[in-house]
N, C-alpha and C positions, 0 to 999 in steps of 0.2 A: 268286611268294616259289623256292626250291628245294626240293624235297621234302623233303631228304636234314638242313633246319637245322630245327630243333623249342626253339625259345625264344631268347632275347635273350644268356645265357649260353654258346651256340655259338655264334651269331654272331658273338660278341667273339671265343671263340679262333679260329674260323677267319679272323677279321681279322688277331690279333697273327701268324701262322706268316710271313703272309703280308708285311704292315708289317714282321716281322724280318727276311725275305731283303730286302727293298730297299733299307731304309734299309743293313743287310749288306751289300750289292753298294757303294753309295754311298758306305760308309769306305774299302773295299778299294782303290776309285779312287784313296782318298788314301793309302791306305799301299802301292800300288805304287811310285807319283810320289814318295815319300821314303822310304821302308826301299828298301837295294839287294838284289834277288834276295829280295824279296817273294812265294809261292807260297801260292796260297789252298790252304784245307785240303778247299778244295768242289771236286768234280772237276769241268770245264769246262760236259758236258753239264745241270748241276746249279746251274748258276747263275744268280742271275735277268736276268743281262745274255743269258744260250744259250739259255733257254726260254718264260721271261715275255715278253720285246719283241720285236716283227716283225722282221724283216728287212731286209735293204735295198731288200726289193721287193716288203715292204710285207703278207706272209706272217706267220701266228703261226700257233703247234695253238691247236686247236679241239675242242668239241663229244667226243666218244668218247676220239680220240686224246690231245687232250690228260690227259683225267682216268686214262685210263689208266698215261699217262706221270706225274702225280701218286703215285697209288694206291701201283702198281710197281715206278717207279723214284726218284720222288723221297724218297720217305718212306723208302721200307727202305733207301736211300742215306746219308740224311742220320743217320737212326736210327744205325747202326751203323758213323759215323767211325769209323778208328784213332786212339782219345786214349789216349798213357800220362799217367803223373805229369810226363814230360818238356815236354807240351804245352803252349804254350802258352793263355795262358786266354782270349784271344782267337780262339784258332778254336779249344779246347776249345770255347768258349762255346754255339754254331751245336752240337755231336751233344746237351748237355744240354739248349735249349732241343726240340728237334724230340723227347726222348723220350717226351714226354706227349702232344706234341702229336697232333693227329687232322685229317681234312678229312673234315667232313663233308656237304660239295655234292654231289650225285647229276647235277650235269646239265653238263656239260662246255663247255655255249653259256657258260650264266648263268657258269659258275668265270669263263669266256673276260671276263666285261664287268668281271667284280668286277675281274680282275685288269686288267686295260688303266686303271678308273680310279684305280686304286693306284698306277699307274704312269707315270701321268702328272699326278701332285704333285709340285711343284717344290720344292724341298726351298730352296731362294735365296729364292724368292716370299716374302714376309712375310704377304701376306694369303692365298695360298694356305694356308701352313700354318696361320695362323690357324681360315681358315675351318674345316679340314679338325679340329683341337682340340676347334673347339664344334661341328659332330657325333659327332667320338667320344666327348664329354663327355654328348653326349643321350643316346647307347646308353647309355652306364653306367651314365647317372640310370636309364631306364626299365629299365636292370635292377637297381640297385634296388632301383627300385618291386613290383619279384615281389614278394619276401619273398623267406622262406626256400627258395624255388625256385629263386629268382635269384643263389643264392651263385656266385662267379667269383672265384676266387683265379689273380692273370694270375703265369706261369712266371715264377718266380724267376728263371732267365738269361737271360729279355727283360731284366727292370729292372736285372739286375748288369750285363752287357751294355751298357743307356744311360748309364748310371753312371760305370762304372766302366772302359773300354774307350773310346764316344766321347767324353767328359768334358766335354760342352757347357757353353759357356764363352758368360754373359751380353754380345752386342753382335754377335756371331758371328751371320747368315741363318740358317746350318742350324741353330741352338743353337736359334731359337724354336720349329721342328717339336717338335725333341726333348724339350727344356723341357718342351713341352706334351704331347705324349703320355708321358715320363715321371712329368708331376705329378700326369696322371689316371689313371693305372697304379695308380698309390704310392695318391693319395686314394681309388680304389673301393677298393683292399686291404685300408685300415685302417679302412673304410665296412663293408666284407663281415667282417671281421672282428669289429670293435665290435656289429654285430648279433648275429654269432653267439655271443659271450661274452656278450648279451644275452638269447638265447636259451634260453644256457644256465643262466645266473641264472634268471631267470622261472621256466624247470623244474624246478630247483632247489627255488624256493623253494613252486610252487604243490604238490609234492610234501610241502612240509614239514620240509625240508631248509635246514639254515643254520649259516651259520662264525660267529664271533669271535674277536678279539682277548683272551685271556683276563686273559693279564701282566696288562692297562690295565680288568681290569673284575673288579669285586670282587666276594664272593660267591661267585665257580662257578671250578673249578678245570677241566683240561681235557676234555669229555666231558660240560660240563653239571651234574656234581657237586660237591655243594653241599661247601662251603669253610668249616666249622663255627663258628673263631673269627673269618673273616670276618662271616660270616652275623650275626654277635652287633652287629655294625656297620651294619647293613642296618636291621636290627629298633630299632636307638636312636634312626633317625634314622626311620626311621617313626612311633616310640612320641613321641618328642615335638615332631613335626608337626603328629598326631594334639592334644595337647597342649597346643596352643595357638603351639608358640614359630616362627620363620620362616623361614625355609633362612639367611637371614643369618645368626639365634642363634645356629643349630645350628652352620652351620660355626666361627662363635666357639668353642662350647661344646667340637666338637669335638677343633677345636686345640688347649685347655687343658688336656684329658684324656688330650692323646695316642696319638687313633687313626689311624692312617696313611690316605695318602687312593688311589684305586686306584693311583696312580703310584708309593707305597711313599711317597709325603712326608709331612712333620708339619703343612704349612698348609696348611689347608682352606677353597674359596672357596664361593661363595652358591652360583653355578653349577652346582660340581661336587654339593651337594644332593639342588638341584634336581633337575639330570638324574637322581638315583635316583626319588629319588619318581618320576618320570614313567614310568620306563621301564617296561614291559610283562611283561617277563622276568622279574622278580621273583619275578610271581606265579604261573610256572610256565606264561606264553606267552609268543609272538613274534607279533609285531606286522615283516614284511618288506615291504621296497620302501620304506624312510622317505624314499631320495634317489633318484635316478636322476639319467644323464648325457644331458642331451637332445643337446649337443655331441659326435661322437666326434673331432672332434681338436682342442680348448681341454680333454676329457676333465675337465671341472667338474662335480660333483655339483652340486645343486639340491635345494631344499624336494618329496617330491610331491606337489600338492598335487589328486591325484587325475588327471593327464595321462596316467598307466600307470598298471596295476592292480596294486593290495595284498592280499596275502596274510596273516591272522589264522588262527597256529594255536595250536589251543586244547592246554593240557595236554601240552608237546611235551618240559617235564623237568620235574624237580623243584621247589617255589617256595618261595621264604624268606618270603615275608609272604603271608596267607591274601585271597583274591581280595575279598575281604568289605572288610574291612581298606584294597587297592590303591584299591577304586572310594569307601572313601572320603575318600581323601586326595585323589585327582581333584576328587570335590564341594567338598574344602576350596578348593583350588586354583581353582574355581570363583564358588564364595560373597566370598571374599579379593579375588580380581578385582575386584568389584562391589561392595566395602566399600574405599574409601580410608583408611580411619580406623586401620584395622587395623597394628598397629607388628609384632608379633611377640615382643617385647624376650623378656619372661617370661609367663609363662600368667594373667597377670590383664592384660596389655594391651589396648588397648582394647576392654576386658570394661565397666571400670568406670563411669556414667556422674553428672556431674550434675545435680541435681535445681533445682537452683538456674538454672542460665544455661545449661543442657543441652550443657556441653564434655565433655570425657575428664580422669579421675584419671592422674594422673601418678606415677611411683612418687619418692621425694627419700629421701636420705639424711639423717638425724641425727644429730650427735656421731660423726661418719667416722674419728677420730681417735681417740675413747678410750673405755671402759670399757662406754658406754649407748648406742653403735654402735645402731644401727636404722633398716631399711626402714618409712620411711609412705608411703600414698598419700592424694593431694591433690588439689582441684583444681587444673588449669594455669593458670586466669585467674583463681586467688584472688587474687592482690596484682597485676593488669597495671592494674588503677584505682581510679579514688574507690569503685570501690561495690564491694566488695569479695565474691566467693560469702559466703555464711554456714551454706554444710555444713562439716559437718567432718571433719579428717581420720583415716585409718582406720588403723591395723596392718596385716599381714599376716595376726596371728591373728582380728583382728576381722572379716576378710573371710572368712575360714573358716568362722569360728563362726559366721556370717550361716546360709552357704553350705548346714551343717549343721540348721541350724534349718529355715529351706524346707525340705527334703530330707526332713525328719522328718514338715511338713505335708504334701508331696504323698503317701508312700508311705502315711499314713493314712488319705488321699485316691485312692489309686493307682488300686483298680475301675472307681470313676466315669471317671474321666482318662481309661481304656484303654479306656472302651467308648464315650467319646465320639469320640475322637481314630482309632480307628475306623472309627465311621463319619460321620466326615467327609475319614479318608484319601484316600479314592479321589475323592469329590466333586471336592479341592480339584485333584487331581493327572492328571484324563481328559484325555487327548488328544486324543482319539476324533475330534471337531469340527478340531483345529489339524491332524490328521493326516490328515484328509481335501485340507484347501485345501493342503494341503503340496504332495499327489500334482497335485492338479490346476496349481498353477503350477509342476512340476518340468515340468509334459510342456508346460505354457506357455514354458517357458523351451527346451525342447528343439525345438518349433514354430518361434521367432524366433532360434537355436542356424542354424538349415536354411537357415531363409529368405537368413539373413547369405550361406551357405556359397555357397549356388544364387545369389547372389548377384554373389559376385565369380567365382564361374566364368566366370560370364554374362562380365560384362566382361573376361576373362580370354583370352575364345574370339571374343568380335566387338566391332568397333569400337562407341563408348558415345560421347555427348555425357561429360565428367568430370565437368561440374559437376553435374547432375543426375546423375552415379552417386555422386558423393561425399552428397551430402544425401540422398536414397535412404538406403546406408552410414549416416551420423549418424543416421538417426530410424529405422534397424533396431533398431540398438547403444542409443540409447538406452535404446529400450525392452527390451530384454535387460536392460540394466543394474539398470534398474526392477521389473524384472520377479527380478530377483536381489533385489535391496534385499526387495523382502517373502517371497522364500520363504526370504529369511537371518533374516529379522526373525521370523517362523512357526516359523524352527527353533529359534531362538533360544527362544522360548516354551515349547516341547515340551522344550527342555533343562532351563528352570528348575523345571517340571512335575515332571521325572522325579526330579531331585536334591532337589524340597521331599519326594518321596511318600516316598523313600530316606532322609531328613530323618526325617523323619515315623514310618516302622518301625523303625528306631535306636533312638528316643525313648521307640517304645513298649517297646524290646526290651530298653532301660537300666531300666526303672523298673517292669517287670517281676521284674529280675534283685536293686532293694533290697530289705534286711534287713529286718524290724518295727522293730528300731530303728538308727541311723545314729551312727556317736558321730566318729566319726572321719573327713576331711578326703581324698576321691580324688581326685586332677590327673584321672582317664580320667575320671567322673561329672561332676567341671565342666567339663569339653571338653564332654562329651557333652551336656549337659542348658542349661547356662547361653549364651543367648545375648550379654547384656548382667545388668549389678545395679546401678541407679537410687540413687543414695544422696541422703536427705530431711535426716535427721536421723542420729544414734546408735542412735534404738528404728528408725526410719524408712527401713528398703531396702527397695524392691521389684524384684523376682526379671523378667525377661522371660525364657522358657525358649526351647527353639529349635524346641518344638514353635509357640511363637506364644501360649502363656498367659501370663499374669503372676499371679506370689503372692506375698504381702508376706511376711518372714523375721521 
């Protein structure tokens, strides 16, 4: 290797200027043939045909003489070609190409060898042009593998020259070569630009900096300044969800009340509400790089499932929602995902159970069109068959009254309940052994993943029996997937226990805050204390609390 070449980027740049002169010389043959009085902008001694090619006797410059010519005659001449605004583009392009070009080679003999190889390429030979294109693309791929140190931008003059001046057309033999070079240059430049943009974005994320489209982000103005009026909408959404409403029910309520969406519209949709409830920016934090672009050509974004780094920035801006309230909402989402019963149409939906058949109570409207109109709750299966449930219907006022009675019983013995729950909280939510098991499974996953990678690499380097290779590959992948299932199951158990712990902590805090005498129904306390209530009769109603305890009203 020539001592002056350092890395693939310089390899490419060295090749580009020589290849350019070779292609340009071939094109000048066409122009001289088809244009009257065509005159080259390149002085005769610097035209490829006159210095790079051997003379009729087979002699060509080499060694120090060649190196001296390239460095002290060729480059200075082409860099200083007389170009004016009236100079045709196809001539001015030569100076543009060489303005930033360099000859890195320091050995004139090696330089001669490279020039000879390039000069031997026959543009009319499709096989040769394809072979060259393959080699060229391999070099570009190696350059890309060098990462940020392999950054290379094709001289714009070269691609302009090929695209605008040569104007290759499909079907022309010479075009095969030119199109291969042009596509390789353009694709690699697109890749290089894409990688540098990604690096810049990730550097910005790692520094805790991010940008947003404020016009479509409810609650904040430019600079992450809280918009007080819009913040009321965000607070309303979170409050209603905690009270028991579903995103769909909240969207319907927002529409009825006339709240504006992030886009300034009047009609709300479930997905919009759900995204607001799950967006960590409302608690003053920012999770960055939630999506990424794996293909620099299609530029299609996909969800980041751990393939590239994510960055979590705490206290990056003022919070609209208290962090504890935000975490409560995420826990509720997780709980509801495990409970198909939850409809969330009202705060009582999915909360009242029939003590006779075990089914759920639903709301019914009596006398909907007269002054006696009222909403009652009764077993949904009450009239489905001949053996009707004997449980009574309840009005909303009766449900609220039963809750008030239960809370007063709970408050009377609060010290006992708080002491008992504090004692069992750590035991019920301990994850020490599960965390240990998860670490071991993560280590096994890393070992299995490396085994798969090593097998693939070995197969790429050395010819193997593909049937045996496929069997080994399938066995390793199957083992990895089985371990991954176990790891995910353990991680799910850990998550459930942490949710359980936070639920118990919130329950204890709610009980501590209860008044000595509870007289008025409160939606927040209903949501925080009640998992369900079971109706046996008007006089016997049992509450199952979020702590797991049962109290009869």
